[in-house]
N, C-alpha and C positions, 0 to 999 in steps of 0.2 A: 671471652678470653681469646687473644690472638693466637692463631695456629702457630705463628712463628716463635712463640714463647714456650711451646710444648714440644719436646723431642719426639720425633716420629719413631714408633717402634720399627724394627728392621723389616717386618712383613709389610708395613704400610709404606715405608720409604721406597720400596721397589716399584710401587705403583706409578703410572703416568701422573704427571702434575699438570694443572691447567696454567693459563697464562699468568695467573697471580701467584703461582708457586704452591697451590694447594693440592694435596694428593686427591686423586679422583677414585672413589670407591669402585671396586670391581663391578658392582651391579649397575653402574651408571651407563646410560647409552651415550655414544658419541655421534653427533649429527653434524655433517659438513665440517669435520675436523675439530669440533668443539664439544665438550661434555655438557649434557643437559641433565642437571642433578634431579630434575623432577621425573625423569623417565627411566625405566628399567631397560637394560639391554635385552634383545629378543631371547625369550626362553630362560631368563636369568634364574627364576625361582626353581624351576625343574632341574636345571643344570647344577645349581649349587647343592641341591639336596641329593641328587643321584650320584654326583661326583664327590660328595662329602667335602666340599670346600667352603672356606670362610666367605660369608656374604660381603665382607668389607675388603679383604685383601686378595681373595681368590686363590689362596694356597690351601692345600689339603690339610684336613685335621689329622693329627697323629692318632693312632689307635687308642680308644678310650679317653682321648683328650676332652676336657669339659667343653661344653657349648654355652655361649653367652647370647641371650636374647636381649635386644634393646626394645623395651616395650613401654607404652603409656600405662598409667595407673588402672585404667579400665581392663587392660589385658591381664593385670595381676589379679583382678577380680574374676574374669571369665577364663583365664589361663589359656588364651588363644592368641597366636601371633600370625600375621599375614606374611611375615618375612622369616627366612631361614636364619639360623644362628651364626655367630661369628666367634673367632678366638677372643678370649677374655681380654687380652691386652689390646687387640684391635678395637673392641667395643669400649674399653676404658679410655682410649685415645679419642674416639668419636664423641663421647659425652662431654669432653672438655673443649672440643674445637668446632664441631658441626654447628653451623649457624642456626638451623632449625631447632636443634636440641639445646642450644645454649641461650637462645633469645626467646623468652616466653611470649613476647608480643608479635613475633614473626608469624605470618600467615602463609598458607600454601599459595603459590603463584600458578593458578590454573588457566590463566588467559593465554591464548595463542599456543596451545598445545598442538603438536603435530597431528594431522589427520590419522585416525586409527588408534589413537591412544585409548587404552582400556582402563576401567576402574579395577582396583585390586579386589581379590575375592573377599567374601564376608561383607559385613556392614561396617564400613569405616566411619568413625566419629570424626567429622571434619573440623577439628580444632587443634590448637597447640595446647597441650595440657599443662605446660609450664614446668613439669617435672618428668623425669624419665627414670625407669628402673633398669638396672643392669642385673639381669636374672640369669644366674649361672647354674647349669644342671649337668648331671652325668648323661652321656650319650646312651640311649637305649634302643635306637634303631626303629622305634615304632611310633614316633611322635608326629605323624603326618596323617592328614585325612583329606579326602577329596570333596570339594564343594563346587557348586555352580560358579564358574568364573575362575577356578583354579584351586591350588592346595592351601590348606591352613595347617598350622602347626600347634599341637598340644604341647605346651611348655613344661608340663609336669607339675606335680603337687608338692614335691619336696626338693627345693633348690639346695645346692651346695652353699651358696651365699647370695645375698641380694644387696645391692647398693642403690641408693636414690640420689639423683643428680638434678641440679637446677642452676642455670646461669654459669655453667662450667665449673661448679664446685658442689660438694656434697649438700644435699637438701636437708632441711629440717623436718621434723615430724609434722609441724604445723603446716608447712608448705605442701607436703604430701596429702595430709588430711583435707586441706582446702581443695586440692585438685580432684581428689576422689569424690568429695561431697558435691562438687559442681558437675561431675560427669555421671554420677550414679543415676540421676533422673533420666538420662538418655538411655541407659540400659533398662530402667524400669518401664519406659515407654514401649520398648520392644516386647515386654512381658505382659502388657496390659491385657486384662481379661483372662489370663492364664494363672490361676492361683498357685499351681504347683511350681511354675516357673518363677513367680515372685518369691516363694518360699526358698527356692534354690538360690536365687540371687542374694537374698538376705544372708543365707548361710555362707555363700562364697565371699560376700563382703566382710562378714565377721572373721572368716579365715584369713583374708588378705590383711587384716589389721595386725596379724602376727608378724608381718614382714615390714611394717613401717619402721622408720628410724626410731631409736629409743628416745631421742630428744630433738 
């Protein structure tokens, strides 16, 4: 869906825009006067979390304002995100216009990255899952942990609400199930040889089913 057909929320509208008129998320690095959507601005994750600002618009959260995580289906299973949360209205805009989130066949463009670019923390599954969850939680102030390579975020076990999106519109249960079924073996590979971890993965998968779309 073209970004020009979706009204920008006020918090998004105040962002800088690129030469094509697209709002540039707060976390994006600018290189030689141009935004590189593949790269985080220096220290972005730590700044966003410690300053309690939205990952997308860069404005501060109001006290006790809900936080929205934009996550792939495997993150709904393991309840971990490598990115800080956003305002729910900013995240709702992103799932309708962001090219990577709205185009299932789009792949990450990793060629010609600037020298010194680092991988995100945790073990990233390098695929476009085809669906994205907008996972909204209450702020509790304790949902961060340190891992080698940087912080990861515990997204919580009891969301206020969950929406599933694909191709710029709400996703169906079949689409979400297909994405989870294709990604689950990748998590299972990480648990190979660890019976307890496999049991926990199966439990987490069963729990994730509760948050699938009804139809």
